A tleap script that builds the chain and sets N, CA, C and O, in Angstrom:
source leaprc.protein.ff14SB
mol = sequence {
  NMET ILE ASN LYS GLN VAL GLU VAL ALA GLN
  PRO VAL LEU THR GLU GLU GLN MET GLU GLN
  ILE ASN PHE THR LEU ILE GLU ALA LEU HIE
  THR ASN LYS GLN VAL TYR LEU THR TYR TYR
  GLU LYS GLY GLN TYR ILE THR GLU THR GLY
  PHE ILE GLN PHE VAL ASP SER LEU GLY ASN
  LEU PHE ILE PHE ILE ASP ASP VAL PHE GLU
  LEU LYS ASN LYS LEU ARG LEU SER GLU LEU
  ILE ASP VAL ARG LEU CALA
}
set mol.1.N position { -63.005 -88.496 -56.168 }
set mol.1.CA position { -64.222 -88.244 -56.912 }
set mol.1.C position { -64.685 -86.794 -56.707 }
set mol.1.O position { -65.173 -86.159 -57.642 }
set mol.2.N position { -64.532 -86.281 -55.498 }
set mol.2.CA position { -64.914 -84.895 -55.235 }
set mol.2.C position { -64.039 -83.946 -56.046 }
set mol.2.O position { -64.530 -82.950 -56.578 }
set mol.3.N position { -62.744 -84.248 -56.143 }
set mol.3.CA position { -61.840 -83.408 -56.932 }
set mol.3.C position { -62.265 -83.332 -58.387 }
set mol.3.O position { -62.131 -82.281 -59.013 }
set mol.4.N position { -62.770 -84.419 -58.933 }
set mol.4.CA position { -63.219 -84.425 -60.326 }
set mol.4.C position { -64.388 -83.463 -60.530 }
set mol.4.O position { -64.533 -82.888 -61.609 }
set mol.5.N position { -65.219 -83.284 -59.509 }
set mol.5.CA position { -66.394 -82.416 -59.624 }
set mol.5.C position { -66.009 -80.941 -59.703 }
set mol.5.O position { -66.741 -80.152 -60.301 }
set mol.6.N position { -64.885 -80.554 -59.116 }
set mol.6.CA position { -64.495 -79.147 -59.125 }
set mol.6.C position { -63.537 -78.814 -60.269 }
set mol.6.O position { -63.154 -77.656 -60.436 }
set mol.7.N position { -63.151 -79.811 -61.052 }
set mol.7.CA position { -62.259 -79.552 -62.180 }
set mol.7.C position { -62.968 -78.720 -63.250 }
set mol.7.O position { -64.170 -78.854 -63.481 }
set mol.8.N position { -62.186 -77.865 -63.885 }
set mol.8.CA position { -62.709 -77.062 -64.983 }
set mol.8.C position { -61.931 -77.412 -66.248 }
set mol.8.O position { -60.793 -77.876 -66.181 }
set mol.9.N position { -62.544 -77.190 -67.374 }
set mol.9.CA position { -61.891 -77.482 -68.652 }
set mol.9.C position { -60.897 -76.377 -68.991 }
set mol.9.O position { -61.084 -75.221 -68.613 }
set mol.10.N position { -59.849 -76.743 -69.700 }
set mol.10.CA position { -58.867 -75.749 -70.134 }
set mol.10.C position { -59.499 -74.922 -71.255 }
set mol.10.O position { -60.009 -75.483 -72.225 }
set mol.11.N position { -59.470 -73.598 -71.129 }
set mol.11.CA position { -60.074 -72.761 -72.165 }
set mol.11.C position { -59.243 -72.806 -73.448 }
set mol.11.O position { -58.028 -73.001 -73.415 }
set mol.12.N position { -59.918 -72.625 -74.556 }
set mol.12.CA position { -59.239 -72.543 -75.851 }
set mol.12.C position { -59.064 -71.065 -76.173 }
set mol.12.O position { -60.041 -70.324 -76.278 }
set mol.13.N position { -57.813 -70.642 -76.330 }
set mol.13.CA position { -57.520 -69.238 -76.589 }
set mol.13.C position { -57.534 -68.953 -78.089 }
set mol.13.O position { -57.203 -69.817 -78.901 }
set mol.14.N position { -57.918 -67.741 -78.437 }
set mol.14.CA position { -57.871 -67.327 -79.832 }
set mol.14.C position { -56.430 -67.002 -80.213 }
set mol.14.O position { -55.569 -66.842 -79.348 }
set mol.15.N position { -56.183 -66.909 -81.495 }
set mol.15.CA position { -54.850 -66.549 -81.976 }
set mol.15.C position { -54.440 -65.182 -81.424 }
set mol.15.O position { -53.283 -64.980 -81.056 }
set mol.16.N position { -55.378 -64.259 -81.369 }
set mol.16.CA position { -55.116 -62.910 -80.849 }
set mol.16.C position { -54.728 -62.956 -79.364 }
set mol.16.O position { -53.800 -62.266 -78.942 }
set mol.17.N position { -55.436 -63.764 -78.581 }
set mol.17.CA position { -55.119 -63.892 -77.157 }
set mol.17.C position { -53.728 -64.491 -76.963 }
set mol.17.O position { -52.983 -64.058 -76.083 }
set mol.18.N position { -53.376 -65.485 -77.782 }
set mol.18.CA position { -52.056 -66.104 -77.675 }
set mol.18.C position { -50.951 -65.121 -78.059 }
set mol.18.O position { -49.886 -65.112 -77.442 }
set mol.19.N position { -51.199 -64.297 -79.070 }
set mol.19.CA position { -50.224 -63.283 -79.468 }
set mol.19.C position { -50.025 -62.257 -78.367 }
set mol.19.O position { -48.897 -61.841 -78.102 }
set mol.20.N position { -51.117 -61.841 -77.720 }
set mol.20.CA position { -51.031 -60.869 -76.637 }
set mol.20.C position { -50.251 -61.439 -75.456 }
set mol.20.O position { -49.446 -60.735 -74.846 }
set mol.21.N position { -50.483 -62.694 -75.134 }
set mol.21.CA position { -49.743 -63.352 -74.051 }
set mol.21.C position { -48.260 -63.371 -74.380 }
set mol.21.O position { -47.431 -63.034 -73.535 }
set mol.22.N position { -47.920 -63.764 -75.609 }
set mol.22.CA position { -46.525 -63.824 -76.024 }
set mol.22.C position { -45.876 -62.444 -75.962 }
set mol.22.O position { -44.745 -62.312 -75.496 }
set mol.23.N position { -46.584 -61.417 -76.429 }
set mol.23.CA position { -46.077 -60.047 -76.396 }
set mol.23.C position { -45.807 -59.603 -74.959 }
set mol.23.O position { -44.768 -59.008 -74.674 }
set mol.24.N position { -46.744 -59.891 -74.056 }
set mol.24.CA position { -46.588 -59.498 -72.654 }
set mol.24.C position { -45.425 -60.240 -72.005 }
set mol.24.O position { -44.672 -59.654 -71.228 }
set mol.25.N position { -45.273 -61.530 -72.321 }
set mol.25.CA position { -44.141 -62.297 -71.781 }
set mol.25.C position { -42.811 -61.699 -72.216 }
set mol.25.O position { -41.902 -61.533 -71.403 }
set mol.26.N position { -42.703 -61.379 -73.500 }
set mol.26.CA position { -41.454 -60.817 -74.029 }
set mol.26.C position { -41.175 -59.447 -73.402 }
set mol.26.O position { -40.040 -59.145 -73.033 }
set mol.27.N position { -42.220 -58.625 -73.287 }
set mol.27.CA position { -42.055 -57.305 -72.670 }
set mol.27.C position { -41.584 -57.443 -71.216 }
set mol.27.O position { -40.676 -56.734 -70.783 }
set mol.28.N position { -42.208 -58.361 -70.468 }
set mol.28.CA position { -41.830 -58.572 -69.061 }
set mol.28.C position { -40.398 -59.091 -68.961 }
set mol.28.O position { -39.666 -58.726 -68.041 }
set mol.29.N position { -40.001 -59.939 -69.902 }
set mol.29.CA position { -38.644 -60.482 -69.903 }
set mol.29.C position { -37.623 -59.367 -70.120 }
set mol.29.O position { -36.625 -59.290 -69.403 }
set mol.30.N position { -37.870 -58.505 -71.106 }
set mol.30.CA position { -36.903 -57.465 -71.453 }
set mol.30.C position { -36.881 -56.295 -70.472 }
set mol.30.O position { -35.855 -55.632 -70.325 }
set mol.31.N position { -37.995 -56.039 -69.805 }
set mol.31.CA position { -38.049 -54.911 -68.863 }
set mol.31.C position { -37.903 -55.371 -67.411 }
set mol.31.O position { -37.829 -54.549 -66.497 }
set mol.32.N position { -37.861 -56.696 -67.207 }
set mol.32.CA position { -37.772 -57.279 -65.871 }
set mol.32.C position { -38.916 -56.810 -64.967 }
set mol.32.O position { -38.727 -56.576 -63.774 }
set mol.33.N position { -40.101 -56.679 -65.560 }
set mol.33.CA position { -41.285 -56.297 -64.788 }
set mol.33.C position { -41.966 -57.540 -64.240 }
set mol.33.O position { -41.944 -58.610 -64.848 }
set mol.34.N position { -42.563 -57.369 -63.091 }
set mol.34.CA position { -43.306 -58.438 -62.438 }
set mol.34.C position { -44.603 -58.696 -63.213 }
set mol.34.O position { -45.205 -57.770 -63.757 }
set mol.35.N position { -45.025 -59.967 -63.255 }
set mol.35.CA position { -46.257 -60.327 -63.947 }
set mol.35.C position { -47.157 -61.174 -63.052 }
set mol.35.O position { -46.712 -61.832 -62.111 }
set mol.36.N position { -48.447 -61.125 -63.391 }
set mol.36.CA position { -49.422 -62.049 -62.830 }
set mol.36.C position { -49.673 -63.095 -63.908 }
set mol.36.O position { -50.122 -62.762 -65.005 }
set mol.37.N position { -49.386 -64.357 -63.601 }
set mol.37.CA position { -49.577 -65.449 -64.545 }
set mol.37.C position { -50.766 -66.284 -64.109 }
set mol.37.O position { -50.879 -66.648 -62.938 }
set mol.38.N position { -51.648 -66.587 -65.041 }
set mol.38.CA position { -52.723 -67.534 -64.771 }
set mol.38.C position { -52.538 -68.679 -65.745 }
set mol.38.O position { -52.485 -68.480 -66.959 }
set mol.39.N position { -52.441 -69.880 -65.198 }
set mol.39.CA position { -52.238 -71.046 -66.050 }
set mol.39.C position { -53.131 -72.196 -65.607 }
set mol.39.O position { -53.690 -72.193 -64.510 }
set mol.40.N position { -53.245 -73.172 -66.489 }
set mol.40.CA position { -54.101 -74.326 -66.262 }
set mol.40.C position { -53.253 -75.511 -65.838 }
set mol.40.O position { -52.277 -75.861 -66.501 }
set mol.41.N position { -53.635 -76.126 -64.725 }
set mol.41.CA position { -52.906 -77.306 -64.262 }
set mol.41.C position { -53.860 -78.256 -63.559 }
set mol.41.O position { -54.506 -77.884 -62.579 }
set mol.42.N position { -53.946 -79.464 -64.053 }
set mol.42.CA position { -54.735 -80.532 -63.429 }
set mol.42.C position { -56.165 -80.109 -63.120 }
set mol.42.O position { -56.667 -80.347 -62.022 }
set mol.43.N position { -56.814 -79.485 -64.088 }
set mol.43.CA position { -58.216 -79.131 -63.922 }
set mol.43.C position { -58.479 -77.868 -63.131 }
set mol.43.O position { -59.622 -77.597 -62.764 }
set mol.44.N position { -57.432 -77.081 -62.856 }
set mol.44.CA position { -57.615 -75.852 -62.077 }
set mol.44.C position { -56.901 -74.682 -62.729 }
set mol.44.O position { -55.925 -74.858 -63.459 }
set mol.45.N position { -57.399 -73.492 -62.457 }
set mol.45.CA position { -56.711 -72.263 -62.860 }
set mol.45.C position { -55.854 -71.820 -61.677 }
set mol.45.O position { -56.349 -71.709 -60.555 }
set mol.46.N position { -54.586 -71.571 -61.926 }
set mol.46.CA position { -53.669 -71.155 -60.868 }
set mol.46.C position { -53.085 -69.804 -61.254 }
set mol.46.O position { -52.647 -69.615 -62.389 }
set mol.47.N position { -53.077 -68.866 -60.316 }
set mol.47.CA position { -52.503 -67.553 -60.556 }
set mol.47.C position { -51.318 -67.349 -59.618 }
set mol.47.O position { -51.418 -67.564 -58.410 }
set mol.48.N position { -50.207 -66.935 -60.192 }
set mol.48.CA position { -48.995 -66.666 -59.417 }
set mol.48.C position { -48.396 -65.351 -59.874 }
set mol.48.O position { -48.682 -64.859 -60.965 }
set mol.49.N position { -47.566 -64.800 -59.023 }
set mol.49.CA position { -46.853 -63.570 -59.337 }
set mol.49.C position { -45.374 -63.893 -59.425 }
set mol.49.O position { -44.842 -64.648 -58.611 }
set mol.50.N position { -44.713 -63.318 -60.419 }
set mol.50.CA position { -43.289 -63.585 -60.536 }
set mol.50.C position { -42.645 -62.796 -61.655 }
set mol.50.O position { -43.214 -61.841 -62.184 }
set mol.51.N position { -41.438 -63.224 -62.001 }
set mol.51.CA position { -40.656 -62.565 -63.049 }
set mol.51.C position { -40.306 -63.586 -64.126 }
set mol.51.O position { -39.915 -64.713 -63.821 }
set mol.52.N position { -40.448 -63.190 -65.371 }
set mol.52.CA position { -40.132 -64.064 -66.489 }
set mol.52.C position { -38.618 -64.108 -66.651 }
set mol.52.O position { -37.957 -63.069 -66.666 }
set mol.53.N position { -38.073 -65.310 -66.772 }
set mol.53.CA position { -36.629 -65.458 -66.934 }
set mol.53.C position { -36.254 -65.913 -68.341 }
set mol.53.O position { -35.176 -65.576 -68.830 }
set mol.54.N position { -37.135 -66.678 -69.000 }
set mol.54.CA position { -36.806 -67.249 -70.295 }
set mol.54.C position { -38.097 -67.567 -71.037 }
set mol.54.O position { -39.062 -68.043 -70.439 }
set mol.55.N position { -38.115 -67.303 -72.353 }
set mol.55.CA position { -39.268 -67.637 -73.191 }
set mol.55.C position { -38.758 -68.324 -74.450 }
set mol.55.O position { -37.874 -67.807 -75.133 }
set mol.56.N position { -39.318 -69.487 -74.753 }
set mol.56.CA position { -38.999 -70.221 -75.974 }
set mol.56.C position { -40.306 -70.534 -76.689 }
set mol.56.O position { -40.939 -71.555 -76.422 }
set mol.57.N position { -40.706 -69.648 -77.600 }
set mol.57.CA position { -41.975 -69.813 -78.306 }
set mol.57.C position { -41.991 -71.081 -79.147 }
set mol.57.O position { -43.000 -71.785 -79.190 }
set mol.58.N position { -40.886 -71.375 -79.813 }
set mol.58.CA position { -40.838 -72.568 -80.662 }
set mol.58.C position { -40.871 -73.851 -79.832 }
set mol.58.O position { -41.474 -74.844 -80.239 }
set mol.59.N position { -40.233 -73.826 -78.689 }
set mol.59.CA position { -40.217 -74.994 -77.809 }
set mol.59.C position { -41.414 -75.081 -76.891 }
set mol.59.O position { -41.532 -76.025 -76.109 }
set mol.60.N position { -42.315 -74.094 -76.977 }
set mol.60.CA position { -43.551 -74.061 -76.197 }
set mol.60.C position { -43.292 -74.075 -74.695 }
set mol.60.O position { -43.992 -74.762 -73.952 }
set mol.61.N position { -42.282 -73.315 -74.239 }
set mol.61.CA position { -42.068 -73.263 -72.800 }
set mol.61.C position { -41.541 -71.899 -72.365 }
set mol.61.O position { -41.025 -71.117 -73.163 }
set mol.62.N position { -41.692 -71.651 -71.082 }
set mol.62.CA position { -41.120 -70.449 -70.484 }
set mol.62.C position { -40.760 -70.768 -69.043 }
set mol.62.O position { -41.267 -71.718 -68.446 }
set mol.63.N position { -39.876 -69.952 -68.508 }
set mol.63.CA position { -39.443 -70.122 -67.119 }
set mol.63.C position { -39.733 -68.828 -66.371 }
set mol.63.O position { -39.415 -67.739 -66.850 }
set mol.64.N position { -40.335 -68.952 -65.203 }
set mol.64.CA position { -40.551 -67.775 -64.357 }
set mol.64.C position { -40.105 -68.087 -62.945 }
set mol.64.O position { -40.090 -69.239 -62.511 }
set mol.65.N position { -39.743 -67.028 -62.240 }
set mol.65.CA position { -39.335 -67.144 -60.837 }
set mol.65.C position { -40.469 -66.578 -59.999 }
set mol.65.O position { -40.820 -65.404 -60.119 }
set mol.66.N position { -41.039 -67.425 -59.148 }
set mol.66.CA position { -42.189 -66.959 -58.360 }
set mol.66.C position { -41.736 -66.039 -57.235 }
set mol.66.O position { -40.602 -66.106 -56.760 }
set mol.67.N position { -42.657 -65.184 -56.829 }
set mol.67.CA position { -42.391 -64.179 -55.805 }
set mol.67.C position { -42.255 -64.763 -54.403 }
set mol.67.O position { -41.470 -64.266 -53.595 }
set mol.68.N position { -42.999 -65.793 -54.118 }
set mol.68.CA position { -43.083 -66.300 -52.760 }
set mol.68.C position { -41.816 -67.050 -52.347 }
set mol.68.O position { -41.193 -66.714 -51.340 }
set mol.69.N position { -41.442 -68.056 -53.120 }
set mol.69.CA position { -40.299 -68.895 -52.747 }
set mol.69.C position { -39.065 -68.641 -53.600 }
set mol.69.O position { -38.011 -69.236 -53.373 }
set mol.70.N position { -39.200 -67.757 -54.579 }
set mol.70.CA position { -38.124 -67.438 -55.516 }
set mol.70.C position { -37.577 -68.699 -56.191 }
set mol.70.O position { -36.370 -68.855 -56.375 }
set mol.71.N position { -38.497 -69.590 -56.551 }
set mol.71.CA position { -38.138 -70.823 -57.239 }
set mol.71.C position { -38.346 -70.685 -58.730 }
set mol.71.O position { -39.234 -69.957 -59.173 }
set mol.72.N position { -37.529 -71.383 -59.510 }
set mol.72.CA position { -37.714 -71.422 -60.955 }
set mol.72.C position { -38.828 -72.398 -61.282 }
set mol.72.O position { -38.853 -73.523 -60.784 }
set mol.73.N position { -39.744 -71.954 -62.121 }
set mol.73.CA position { -40.852 -72.791 -62.557 }
set mol.73.C position { -40.827 -72.859 -64.074 }
set mol.73.O position { -40.760 -71.829 -64.745 }
set mol.74.N position { -40.880 -74.056 -64.610 }
set mol.74.CA position { -40.909 -74.237 -66.056 }
set mol.74.C position { -42.317 -74.673 -66.445 }
set mol.74.O position { -42.837 -75.659 -65.922 }
set mol.75.N position { -42.926 -73.938 -67.360 }
set mol.75.CA position { -44.280 -74.258 -67.811 }
set mol.75.C position { -44.356 -74.221 -69.331 }
set mol.75.O position { -43.530 -73.599 -70.000 }
set mol.76.N position { -45.357 -74.896 -69.852 }
set mol.76.CA position { -45.622 -74.835 -71.280 }
set mol.76.C position { -46.431 -73.577 -71.592 }
set mol.76.O position { -47.329 -73.199 -70.840 }
set mol.77.N position { -46.103 -72.947 -72.694 }
set mol.77.CA position { -46.878 -71.771 -73.117 }
set mol.77.C position { -48.339 -72.147 -73.349 }
set mol.77.O position { -49.234 -71.331 -73.127 }
set mol.78.N position { -48.577 -73.359 -73.789 }
set mol.78.CA position { -49.953 -73.805 -74.065 }
set mol.78.C position { -50.795 -73.928 -72.802 }
set mol.78.O position { -52.019 -74.025 -72.892 }
set mol.79.N position { -50.166 -73.928 -71.615 }
set mol.79.CA position { -50.909 -73.988 -70.359 }
set mol.79.C position { -51.319 -72.612 -69.867 }
set mol.79.O position { -52.151 -72.493 -68.967 }
set mol.80.N position { -50.736 -71.566 -70.455 }
set mol.80.CA position { -51.042 -70.196 -70.024 }
set mol.80.C position { -52.450 -69.799 -70.444 }
set mol.80.O position { -52.903 -70.106 -71.547 }
set mol.81.N position { -53.123 -69.114 -69.543 }
set mol.81.CA position { -54.452 -68.582 -69.826 }
set mol.81.C position { -54.396 -67.074 -69.930 }
set mol.81.O position { -55.064 -66.475 -70.772 }
set mol.82.N position { -53.586 -66.452 -69.060 }
set mol.82.CA position { -53.504 -64.997 -69.058 }
set mol.82.C position { -52.186 -64.552 -68.430 }
set mol.82.O position { -51.667 -65.206 -67.525 }
set mol.83.N position { -51.652 -63.437 -68.917 }
set mol.83.CA position { -50.454 -62.814 -68.352 }
set mol.83.C position { -50.695 -61.321 -68.317 }
set mol.83.O position { -51.083 -60.724 -69.321 }
set mol.84.N position { -50.466 -60.717 -67.161 }
set mol.84.CA position { -50.633 -59.268 -67.020 }
set mol.84.C position { -49.427 -58.684 -66.288 }
set mol.84.O position { -48.910 -59.284 -65.345 }
set mol.85.N position { -48.992 -57.519 -66.728 }
set mol.85.CA position { -47.917 -56.833 -66.019 }
set mol.85.C position { -48.447 -56.331 -64.690 }
set mol.85.O position { -49.565 -55.823 -64.606 }
set mol.86.N position { -47.644 -56.475 -63.664 }
set mol.86.CA position { -48.062 -56.050 -62.325 }
set mol.86.C position { -47.908 -54.548 -62.159 }
set mol.86.O position { -48.211 -54.010 -61.095 }
savepdb mol mol.pdb
quit
């Protein structure tokens, strides 16, 4: 019950924000630059640092390798809130 109290709603992004996220993902993929990813999961905003390995806009997913454990993470593009080049 306490966890429910700290949950936040997933923000609704504008078309422009989604285009900017997609552009940054593609740029990071092609230049192999590190990114800061903020995504929504189970009522929380999570920020991680890593490298983009794969982007599938039509399939609504991308894969990134996190900096800490160097693990592959598969996420939906619709869960992304923000992406910034490091």
